[in-house]
PDB file as gemmi writes it, atoms N, CA and C in Angstrom:
CRYST1    1.000    1.000    1.000  90.00  90.00  90.00 P 1                      
ATOM      1  N   MET A   1     143.296  25.598-101.694  1.00  0.00           N  
ATOM      2  CA  MET A   1     142.373  26.256-100.834  1.00  0.00           C  
ATOM      3  C   MET A   1     141.966  27.558-101.484  1.00  0.00           C  
ATOM      4  N   ALA A   2     140.675  27.827-101.446  1.00  0.00           N  
ATOM      5  CA  ALA A   2     140.146  29.027-102.093  1.00  0.00           C  
ATOM      6  C   ALA A   2     140.168  30.177-101.104  1.00  0.00           C  
ATOM      7  N   GLU A   3     140.609  31.303-101.600  1.00  0.00           N  
ATOM      8  CA  GLU A   3     140.626  32.503-100.747  1.00  0.00           C  
ATOM      9  C   GLU A   3     139.254  33.148-100.738  1.00  0.00           C  
ATOM     10  N   GLN A   4     138.853  33.590 -99.570  1.00  0.00           N  
ATOM     11  CA  GLN A   4     137.579  34.306 -99.486  1.00  0.00           C  
ATOM     12  C   GLN A   4     137.836  35.757 -99.834  1.00  0.00           C  
ATOM     13  N   ALA A   5     136.916  36.286-100.581  1.00  0.00           N  
ATOM     14  CA  ALA A   5     137.031  37.693-100.956  1.00  0.00           C  
ATOM     15  C   ALA A   5     136.438  38.543 -99.845  1.00  0.00           C  
ATOM     16  N   THR A   6     137.251  39.425 -99.276  1.00  0.00           N  
ATOM     17  CA  THR A   6     136.757  40.342 -98.252  1.00  0.00           C  
ATOM     18  C   THR A   6     136.822  41.742 -98.824  1.00  0.00           C  
ATOM     19  N   PRO A   7     135.708  42.424 -98.755  1.00  0.00           N  
ATOM     20  CA  PRO A   7     135.728  43.785 -99.304  1.00  0.00           C  
ATOM     21  C   PRO A   7     136.616  44.680 -98.436  1.00  0.00           C  
ATOM     22  N   THR A   8     137.440  45.472 -99.095  1.00  0.00           N  
ATOM     23  CA  THR A   8     138.338  46.363 -98.374  1.00  0.00           C  
ATOM     24  C   THR A   8     137.634  47.635 -97.940  1.00  0.00           C  
ATOM     25  N   GLU A   9     136.627  48.016 -98.622  1.00  0.00           N  
ATOM     26  CA  GLU A   9     135.839  49.171 -98.214  1.00  0.00           C  
ATOM     27  C   GLU A   9     134.365  48.849 -98.359  1.00  0.00           C  
ATOM     28  N   ALA A  10     133.560  49.519 -97.543  1.00  0.00           N  
ATOM     29  CA  ALA A  10     132.119  49.264 -97.545  1.00  0.00           C  
ATOM     30  C   ALA A  10     131.540  49.700 -98.877  1.00  0.00           C  
ATOM     31  N   PRO A  11     130.546  48.954 -99.337  1.00  0.00           N  
ATOM     32  CA  PRO A  11     129.915  49.353-100.591  1.00  0.00           C  
ATOM     33  C   PRO A  11     129.228  50.704-100.421  1.00  0.00           C  
ATOM     34  N   ALA A  12     129.262  51.494-101.457  1.00  0.00           N  
ATOM     35  CA  ALA A  12     128.658  52.830-101.404  1.00  0.00           C  
ATOM     36  C   ALA A  12     127.144  52.706-101.242  1.00  0.00           C  
ATOM     37  N   GLU A  13     126.599  53.524-100.332  1.00  0.00           N  
ATOM     38  CA  GLU A  13     125.155  53.508-100.116  1.00  0.00           C  
ATOM     39  C   GLU A  13     124.478  54.322-101.204  1.00  0.00           C  
ATOM     40  N   ARG A  14     123.273  53.939-101.433  1.00  0.00           N  
ATOM     41  CA  ARG A  14     122.492  54.747-102.372  1.00  0.00           C  
ATOM     42  C   ARG A  14     122.163  56.060-101.683  1.00  0.00           C  
ATOM     43  N   PRO A  15     122.023  57.142-102.432  1.00  0.00           N  
ATOM     44  CA  PRO A  15     121.749  58.458-101.822  1.00  0.00           C  
ATOM     45  C   PRO A  15     120.470  58.470-100.968  1.00  0.00           C  
ATOM     46  N   GLU A  16     119.461  57.719-101.385  1.00  0.00           N  
ATOM     47  CA  GLU A  16     118.202  57.703-100.619  1.00  0.00           C  
ATOM     48  C   GLU A  16     118.429  57.101 -99.238  1.00  0.00           C  
ATOM     49  N   VAL A  17     119.235  56.055 -99.166  1.00  0.00           N  
ATOM     50  CA  VAL A  17     119.494  55.393 -97.890  1.00  0.00           C  
ATOM     51  C   VAL A  17     120.278  56.336 -96.974  1.00  0.00           C  
ATOM     52  N   ALA A  18     121.254  57.032 -97.533  1.00  0.00           N  
ATOM     53  CA  ALA A  18     122.043  57.970 -96.735  1.00  0.00           C  
ATOM     54  C   ALA A  18     121.159  59.095 -96.203  1.00  0.00           C  
ATOM     55  N   GLU A  19     120.258  59.600 -97.035  1.00  0.00           N  
ATOM     56  CA  GLU A  19     119.339  60.660 -96.599  1.00  0.00           C  
ATOM     57  C   GLU A  19     118.417  60.159 -95.488  1.00  0.00           C  
ATOM     58  N   LEU A  20     117.943  58.926 -95.642  1.00  0.00           N  
ATOM     59  CA  LEU A  20     117.058  58.355 -94.617  1.00  0.00           C  
ATOM     60  C   LEU A  20     117.793  58.167 -93.305  1.00  0.00           C  
ATOM     61  N   ARG A  21     119.060  57.749 -93.379  1.00  0.00           N  
ATOM     62  CA  ARG A  21     119.848  57.594 -92.150  1.00  0.00           C  
ATOM     63  C   ARG A  21     120.039  58.945 -91.458  1.00  0.00           C  
ATOM     64  N   GLU A  22     120.322  59.973 -92.215  1.00  0.00           N  
ATOM     65  CA  GLU A  22     120.485  61.316 -91.657  1.00  0.00           C  
ATOM     66  C   GLU A  22     119.180  61.804 -91.027  1.00  0.00           C  
ATOM     67  N   GLU A  23     118.080  61.558 -91.732  1.00  0.00           N  
ATOM     68  CA  GLU A  23     116.772  61.979 -91.201  1.00  0.00           C  
ATOM     69  C   GLU A  23     116.447  61.229 -89.909  1.00  0.00           C  
ATOM     70  N   LEU A  24     116.787  59.943 -89.870  1.00  0.00           N  
ATOM     71  CA  LEU A  24     116.559  59.146 -88.673  1.00  0.00           C  
ATOM     72  C   LEU A  24     117.399  59.681 -87.515  1.00  0.00           C  
ATOM     73  N   THR A  25     118.632  60.033 -87.788  1.00  0.00           N  
ATOM     74  CA  THR A  25     119.505  60.595 -86.750  1.00  0.00           C  
ATOM     75  C   THR A  25     118.945  61.908 -86.241  1.00  0.00           C  
ATOM     76  N   ARG A  26     118.502  62.777 -87.142  1.00  0.00           N  
ATOM     77  CA  ARG A  26     117.909  64.056 -86.723  1.00  0.00           C  
ATOM     78  C   ARG A  26     116.641  63.825 -85.909  1.00  0.00           C  
ATOM     79  N   SER A  27     115.834  62.866 -86.338  1.00  0.00           N  
ATOM     80  CA  SER A  27     114.592  62.575 -85.610  1.00  0.00           C  
ATOM     81  C   SER A  27     114.889  62.070 -84.201  1.00  0.00           C  
ATOM     82  N   ARG A  28     115.880  61.216 -84.067  1.00  0.00           N  
ATOM     83  CA  ARG A  28     116.236  60.699 -82.743  1.00  0.00           C  
ATOM     84  C   ARG A  28     116.743  61.822 -81.849  1.00  0.00           C  
ATOM     85  N   GLN A  29     117.546  62.707 -82.411  1.00  0.00           N  
ATOM     86  CA  GLN A  29     118.036  63.844 -81.627  1.00  0.00           C  
ATOM     87  C   GLN A  29     116.884  64.738 -81.180  1.00  0.00           C  
ATOM     88  N   GLU A  30     115.922  64.954 -82.066  1.00  0.00           N  
ATOM     89  CA  GLU A  30     114.764  65.784 -81.722  1.00  0.00           C  
ATOM     90  C   GLU A  30     113.918  65.114 -80.645  1.00  0.00           C  
ATOM     91  N   VAL A  31     113.764  63.806 -80.733  1.00  0.00           N  
ATOM     92  CA  VAL A  31     113.012  63.070 -79.713  1.00  0.00           C  
ATOM     93  C   VAL A  31     113.706  63.210 -78.362  1.00  0.00           C  
ATOM     94  N   LEU A  32     115.022  63.093 -78.328  1.00  0.00           N  
ATOM     95  CA  LEU A  32     115.763  63.245 -77.074  1.00  0.00           C  
ATOM     96  C   LEU A  32     115.630  64.662 -76.520  1.00  0.00           C  
ATOM     97  N   ARG A  33     115.690  65.653 -77.402  1.00  0.00           N  
ATOM     98  CA  ARG A  33     115.555  67.041 -76.967  1.00  0.00           C  
ATOM     99  C   ARG A  33     114.175  67.273 -76.362  1.00  0.00           C  
ATOM    100  N   LEU A  34     113.143  66.778 -77.041  1.00  0.00           N  
ATOM    101  CA  LEU A  34     111.774  66.964 -76.549  1.00  0.00           C  
ATOM    102  C   LEU A  34     111.534  66.179 -75.257  1.00  0.00           C  
ATOM    103  N   ARG A  35     112.137  65.001 -75.152  1.00  0.00           N  
ATOM    104  CA  ARG A  35     112.006  64.216 -73.923  1.00  0.00           C  
ATOM    105  C   ARG A  35     112.618  64.963 -72.739  1.00  0.00           C  
ATOM    106  N   ASP A  36     113.803  65.530 -72.962  1.00  0.00           N  
ATOM    107  CA  ASP A  36     114.448  66.301 -71.897  1.00  0.00           C  
ATOM    108  C   ASP A  36     113.603  67.504 -71.498  1.00  0.00           C  
ATOM    109  N   LEU A  37     113.027  68.161 -72.489  1.00  0.00           N  
ATOM    110  CA  LEU A  37     112.161  69.303 -72.218  1.00  0.00           C  
ATOM    111  C   LEU A  37     110.937  68.872 -71.412  1.00  0.00           C  
ATOM    112  N   LEU A  38     110.355  67.751 -71.782  1.00  0.00           N  
ATOM    113  CA  LEU A  38     109.182  67.232 -71.077  1.00  0.00           C  
ATOM    114  C   LEU A  38     109.527  66.857 -69.640  1.00  0.00           C  
ATOM    115  N   ILE A  39     110.674  66.244 -69.440  1.00  0.00           N  
ATOM    116  CA  ILE A  39     111.097  65.876 -68.086  1.00  0.00           C  
ATOM    117  C   ILE A  39     111.273  67.136 -67.237  1.00  0.00           C  
ATOM    118  N   GLY A  40     111.870  68.172 -67.825  1.00  0.00           N  
ATOM    119  CA  GLY A  40     112.045  69.434 -67.103  1.00  0.00           C  
ATOM    120  C   GLY A  40     110.716  70.066 -66.733  1.00  0.00           C  
ATOM    121  N   LYS A  41     109.780  70.078 -67.675  1.00  0.00           N  
ATOM    122  CA  LYS A  41     108.460  70.657 -67.398  1.00  0.00           C  
ATOM    123  C   LYS A  41     107.720  69.829 -66.348  1.00  0.00           C  
ATOM    124  N   ASP A  42     107.868  68.516 -66.408  1.00  0.00           N  
ATOM    125  CA  ASP A  42     107.211  67.652 -65.443  1.00  0.00           C  
ATOM    126  C   ASP A  42     107.743  67.930 -64.035  1.00  0.00           C  
ATOM    127  N   ALA A  43     109.046  68.126 -63.918  1.00  0.00           N  
ATOM    128  CA  ALA A  43     109.637  68.458 -62.614  1.00  0.00           C  
ATOM    129  C   ALA A  43     109.123  69.811 -62.126  1.00  0.00           C  
ATOM    130  N   GLU A  44     108.998  70.759 -63.047  1.00  0.00           N  
ATOM    131  CA  GLU A  44     108.496  72.086 -62.685  1.00  0.00           C  
ATOM    132  C   GLU A  44     107.049  72.003 -62.197  1.00  0.00           C  
ATOM    133  N   VAL A  45     106.236  71.216 -62.882  1.00  0.00           N  
ATOM    134  CA  VAL A  45     104.834  71.041 -62.477  1.00  0.00           C  
ATOM    135  C   VAL A  45     104.767  70.383 -61.102  1.00  0.00           C  
ATOM    136  N   GLY A  46     105.630  69.402 -60.854  1.00  0.00           N  
ATOM    137  CA  GLY A  46     105.657  68.749 -59.542  1.00  0.00           C  
ATOM    138  C   GLY A  46     105.989  69.726 -58.432  1.00  0.00           C  
ATOM    139  N   THR A  47     106.965  70.597 -58.692  1.00  0.00           N  
ATOM    140  CA  THR A  47     107.340  71.611 -57.703  1.00  0.00           C  
ATOM    141  C   THR A  47     106.172  72.549 -57.431  1.00  0.00           C  
ATOM    142  N   LEU A  48     105.502  72.987 -58.490  1.00  0.00           N  
ATOM    143  CA  LEU A  48     104.369  73.903 -58.318  1.00  0.00           C  
ATOM    144  C   LEU A  48     103.205  73.238 -57.596  1.00  0.00           C  
ATOM    145  N   ARG A  49     102.979  71.957 -57.870  1.00  0.00           N  
ATOM    146  CA  ARG A  49     101.908  71.247 -57.160  1.00  0.00           C  
ATOM    147  C   ARG A  49     102.210  71.162 -55.666  1.00  0.00           C  
ATOM    148  N   GLY A  50     103.471  70.909 -55.347  1.00  0.00           N  
ATOM    149  CA  GLY A  50     103.864  70.862 -53.939  1.00  0.00           C  
ATOM    150  C   GLY A  50     103.651  72.198 -53.258  1.00  0.00           C  
ATOM    151  N   ARG A  51     104.032  73.271 -53.942  1.00  0.00           N  
ATOM    152  CA  ARG A  51     103.854  74.619 -53.383  1.00  0.00           C  
ATOM    153  C   ARG A  51     102.369  74.934 -53.198  1.00  0.00           C  
ATOM    154  N   LEU A  52     101.561  74.553 -54.176  1.00  0.00           N  
ATOM    155  CA  LEU A  52     100.118  74.778 -54.088  1.00  0.00           C  
ATOM    156  C   LEU A  52      99.526  74.037 -52.893  1.00  0.00           C  
ATOM    157  N   THR A  53      99.968  72.820 -52.675  1.00  0.00           N  
ATOM    158  CA  THR A  53      99.485  72.051 -51.526  1.00  0.00           C  
ATOM    159  C   THR A  53      99.853  72.747 -50.221  1.00  0.00           C  
ATOM    160  N   GLU A  54     101.085  73.266 -50.135  1.00  0.00           N  
ATOM    161  CA  GLU A  54     101.501  74.002 -48.941  1.00  0.00           C  
ATOM    162  C   GLU A  54     100.608  75.219 -48.707  1.00  0.00           C  
ATOM    163  N   LEU A  55     100.337  75.968 -49.774  1.00  0.00           N  
ATOM    164  CA  LEU A  55      99.497  77.163 -49.639  1.00  0.00           C  
ATOM    165  C   LEU A  55      98.075  76.802 -49.242  1.00  0.00           C  
ATOM    166  N   GLU A  56      97.546  75.730 -49.816  1.00  0.00           N  
ATOM    167  CA  GLU A  56      96.192  75.305 -49.470  1.00  0.00           C  
ATOM    168  C   GLU A  56      96.103  74.902 -48.002  1.00  0.00           C  
ATOM    169  N   GLU A  57      97.128  74.194 -47.512  1.00  0.00           N  
ATOM    170  CA  GLU A  57      97.130  73.795 -46.107  1.00  0.00           C  
ATOM    171  C   GLU A  57      97.207  75.021 -45.197  1.00  0.00           C  
ATOM    172  N   GLY A  58      98.029  75.987 -45.583  1.00  0.00           N  
ATOM    173  CA  GLY A  58      98.151  77.213 -44.787  1.00  0.00           C  
ATOM    174  C   GLY A  58      96.863  78.003 -44.758  1.00  0.00           C  
ATOM    175  N   SER A  59      96.208  78.112 -45.917  1.00  0.00           N  
ATOM    176  CA  SER A  59      94.952  78.872 -45.956  1.00  0.00           C  
ATOM    177  C   SER A  59      93.854  78.137 -45.199  1.00  0.00           C  
ATOM    178  N   ALA A  60      93.872  76.818 -45.228  1.00  0.00           N  
ATOM    179  CA  ALA A  60      92.866  76.049 -44.474  1.00  0.00           C  
ATOM    180  C   ALA A  60      93.035  76.298 -42.978  1.00  0.00           C  
ATOM    181  N   LYS A  61      94.284  76.365 -42.522  1.00  0.00           N  
ATOM    182  CA  LYS A  61      94.538  76.647 -41.104  1.00  0.00           C  
ATOM    183  C   LYS A  61      94.044  78.042 -40.733  1.00  0.00           C  
ATOM    184  N   LEU A  62      94.303  79.009 -41.615  1.00  0.00           N  
ATOM    185  CA  LEU A  62      93.856  80.378 -41.341  1.00  0.00           C  
ATOM    186  C   LEU A  62      92.331  80.476 -41.321  1.00  0.00           C  
ATOM    187  N   LEU A  63      91.674  79.801 -42.247  1.00  0.00           N  
ATOM    188  CA  LEU A  63      90.206  79.812 -42.275  1.00  0.00           C  
ATOM    189  C   LEU A  63      89.629  79.161 -41.026  1.00  0.00           C  
ATOM    190  N   ALA A  64      90.248  78.083 -40.581  1.00  0.00           N  
ATOM    191  CA  ALA A  64      89.768  77.412 -39.372  1.00  0.00           C  
ATOM    192  C   ALA A  64      89.943  78.336 -38.163  1.00  0.00           C  
ATOM    193  N   ALA A  65      91.067  79.032 -38.107  1.00  0.00           N  
ATOM    194  CA  ALA A  65      91.302  79.956 -36.991  1.00  0.00           C  
ATOM    195  C   ALA A  65      90.294  81.103 -37.032  1.00  0.00           C  
ATOM    196  N   ALA A  66      90.035  81.648 -38.216  1.00  0.00           N  
ATOM    197  CA  ALA A  66      89.062  82.736 -38.345  1.00  0.00           C  
ATOM    198  C   ALA A  66      87.666  82.269 -37.936  1.00  0.00           C  
ATOM    199  N   THR A  67      87.333  81.051 -38.278  1.00  0.00           N  
ATOM    200  CA  THR A  67      86.023  80.510 -37.901  1.00  0.00           C  
ATOM    201  C   THR A  67      85.915  80.363 -36.390  1.00  0.00           C  
ATOM    202  N   ARG A  68      86.986  79.896 -35.760  1.00  0.00           N  
ATOM    203  CA  ARG A  68      86.964  79.753 -34.297  1.00  0.00           C  
ATOM    204  C   ARG A  68      86.832  81.117 -33.616  1.00  0.00           C  
ATOM    205  N   VAL A  69      87.550  82.114 -34.121  1.00  0.00           N  
ATOM    206  CA  VAL A  69      87.475  83.464 -33.542  1.00  0.00           C  
ATOM    207  C   VAL A  69      86.078  84.025 -33.721  1.00  0.00           C  
ATOM    208  N   ARG A  70      85.541  83.883 -34.920  1.00  0.00           N  
ATOM    209  CA  ARG A  70      84.214  84.414 -35.216  1.00  0.00           C  
ATOM    210  C   ARG A  70      83.155  83.738 -34.339  1.00  0.00           C  
ATOM    211  N   ALA A  71      83.315  82.462 -34.068  1.00  0.00           N  
ATOM    212  CA  ALA A  71      82.335  81.737 -33.251  1.00  0.00           C  
ATOM    213  C   ALA A  71      82.352  82.229 -31.801  1.00  0.00           C  
ATOM    214  N   ARG A  72      83.472  82.743 -31.346  1.00  0.00           N  
ATOM    215  CA  ARG A  72      83.592  83.188 -29.952  1.00  0.00           C  
ATOM    216  C   ARG A  72      83.172  84.647 -29.749  1.00  0.00           C  
ATOM    217  N   LEU A  73      83.020  85.383 -30.849  1.00  0.00           N  
ATOM    218  CA  LEU A  73      82.639  86.793 -30.729  1.00  0.00           C  
ATOM    219  C   LEU A  73      81.131  86.911 -30.598  1.00  0.00           C  
ATOM    220  N   PRO A  74      80.668  87.824 -29.771  1.00  0.00           N  
ATOM    221  CA  PRO A  74      79.219  88.060 -29.685  1.00  0.00           C  
ATOM    222  C   PRO A  74      78.715  88.673 -30.991  1.00  0.00           C  
ATOM    223  N   GLY A  75      77.457  88.482 -31.282  1.00  0.00           N  
ATOM    224  CA  GLY A  75      76.847  88.964 -32.524  1.00  0.00           C  
ATOM    225  C   GLY A  75      76.960  90.469 -32.711  1.00  0.00           C  
ATOM    226  N   SER A  76      76.886  91.229 -31.631  1.00  0.00           N  
ATOM    227  CA  SER A  76      76.943  92.691 -31.752  1.00  0.00           C  
ATOM    228  C   SER A  76      78.301  93.147 -32.288  1.00  0.00           C  
ATOM    229  N   ILE A  77      79.366  92.476 -31.928  1.00  0.00           N  
ATOM    230  CA  ILE A  77      80.691  92.860 -32.428  1.00  0.00           C  
ATOM    231  C   ILE A  77      80.788  92.568 -33.924  1.00  0.00           C  
ATOM    232  N   LEU A  78      80.191  91.455 -34.354  1.00  0.00           N  
ATOM    233  CA  LEU A  78      80.208  91.128 -35.782  1.00  0.00           C  
ATOM    234  C   LEU A  78      79.455  92.177 -36.597  1.00  0.00           C  
ATOM    235  N   VAL A  79      78.306  92.629 -36.077  1.00  0.00           N  
ATOM    236  CA  VAL A  79      77.531  93.665 -36.764  1.00  0.00           C  
ATOM    237  C   VAL A  79      78.329  94.965 -36.802  1.00  0.00           C  
ATOM    238  N   LEU A  80      78.970  95.301 -35.704  1.00  0.00           N  
ATOM    239  CA  LEU A  80      79.797  96.504 -35.639  1.00  0.00           C  
ATOM    240  C   LEU A  80      80.960  96.427 -36.630  1.00  0.00           C  
ATOM    241  N   ALA A  81      81.600  95.271 -36.732  1.00  0.00           N  
ATOM    242  CA  ALA A  81      82.723  95.092 -37.661  1.00  0.00           C  
ATOM    243  C   ALA A  81      82.249  95.215 -39.111  1.00  0.00           C  
ATOM    244  N   ALA A  82      81.078  94.677 -39.416  1.00  0.00           N  
ATOM    245  CA  ALA A  82      80.543  94.782 -40.775  1.00  0.00           C  
ATOM    246  C   ALA A  82      80.255  96.242 -41.115  1.00  0.00           C  
ATOM    247  N   GLY A  83      79.693  96.985 -40.170  1.00  0.00           N  
ATOM    248  CA  GLY A  83      79.433  98.409 -40.398  1.00  0.00           C  
ATOM    249  C   GLY A  83      80.718  99.187 -40.587  1.00  0.00           C  
ATOM    250  N   LEU A  84      81.727  98.853 -39.828  1.00  0.00           N  
ATOM    251  CA  LEU A  84      83.021  99.520 -39.959  1.00  0.00           C  
ATOM    252  C   LEU A  84      83.648  99.248 -41.321  1.00  0.00           C  
ATOM    253  N   ARG A  85      83.525  98.009 -41.790  1.00  0.00           N  
ATOM    254  CA  ARG A  85      84.057  97.681 -43.126  1.00  0.00           C  
ATOM    255  C   ARG A  85      83.339  98.491 -44.203  1.00  0.00           C  
ATOM    256  N   LYS A  86      82.041  98.626 -44.094  1.00  0.00           N  
ATOM    257  CA  LYS A  86      81.279  99.425 -45.070  1.00  0.00           C  
ATOM    258  C   LYS A  86      81.747 100.868 -45.055  1.00  0.00           C  
ATOM    259  N   LEU A  87      81.923 101.397 -43.863  1.00  0.00           N  
ATOM    260  CA  LEU A  87      82.369 102.777 -43.721  1.00  0.00           C  
ATOM    261  C   LEU A  87      83.740 102.993 -44.360  1.00  0.00           C  
ATOM    262  N   LEU A  88      84.634 102.038 -44.198  1.00  0.00           N  
ATOM    263  CA  LEU A  88      85.986 102.155 -44.750  1.00  0.00           C  
ATOM    264  C   LEU A  88      86.000 102.012 -46.266  1.00  0.00           C  
ATOM    265  N   ARG A  89      85.046 101.310 -46.813  1.00  0.00           N  
ATOM    266  CA  ARG A  89      84.991 101.115 -48.281  1.00  0.00           C  
ATOM    267  C   ARG A  89      84.316 102.278 -49.000  1.00  0.00           C  
ATOM    268  N   ARG A  90      83.575 103.099 -48.279  1.00  0.00           N  
ATOM    269  CA  ARG A  90      82.840 104.189 -48.885  1.00  0.00           C  
ATOM    270  C   ARG A  90      83.824 105.221 -49.436  1.00  0.00           C  
ATOM    271  N   PRO A  91      83.625 105.684 -50.687  1.00  0.00           N  
ATOM    272  CA  PRO A  91      84.532 106.718 -51.247  1.00  0.00           C  
ATOM    273  C   PRO A  91      84.378 108.033 -50.493  1.00  0.00           C  
ATOM    274  N   ARG A  92      85.484 108.688 -50.297  1.00  0.00           N  
ATOM    275  CA  ARG A  92      85.461 109.978 -49.576  1.00  0.00           C  
ATOM    276  C   ARG A  92      85.368 111.128 -50.569  1.00  0.00           C  
ATOM    277  N   ASN A  93      84.573 112.109 -50.224  1.00  0.00           N  
ATOM    278  CA  ASN A  93      84.420 113.283 -51.095  1.00  0.00           C  
ATOM    279  C   ASN A  93      85.154 114.474 -50.530  1.00  0.00           C  
TER     280      ASN A  93                                                      
END                                                                             
């Protein structure tokens, strides 16, 4: 019966192959780092979008309330309020 030859140690890699393996490992690590960074930024953008939606809804409610109040005021009060605003904005000497 013939014995099969089994190598006791792995054959030495050529230097180019070893360098390519190292570069591939570094590239994979960089891809993972950038992916994690992107996921974090995406979560941050989602949070900010939610906050923006809340603020927009709040401002829409305030604008609607201001419109209702303004509609119920007589025209003379609106003219008086506009004159008062002008007076308050005028620089004092």
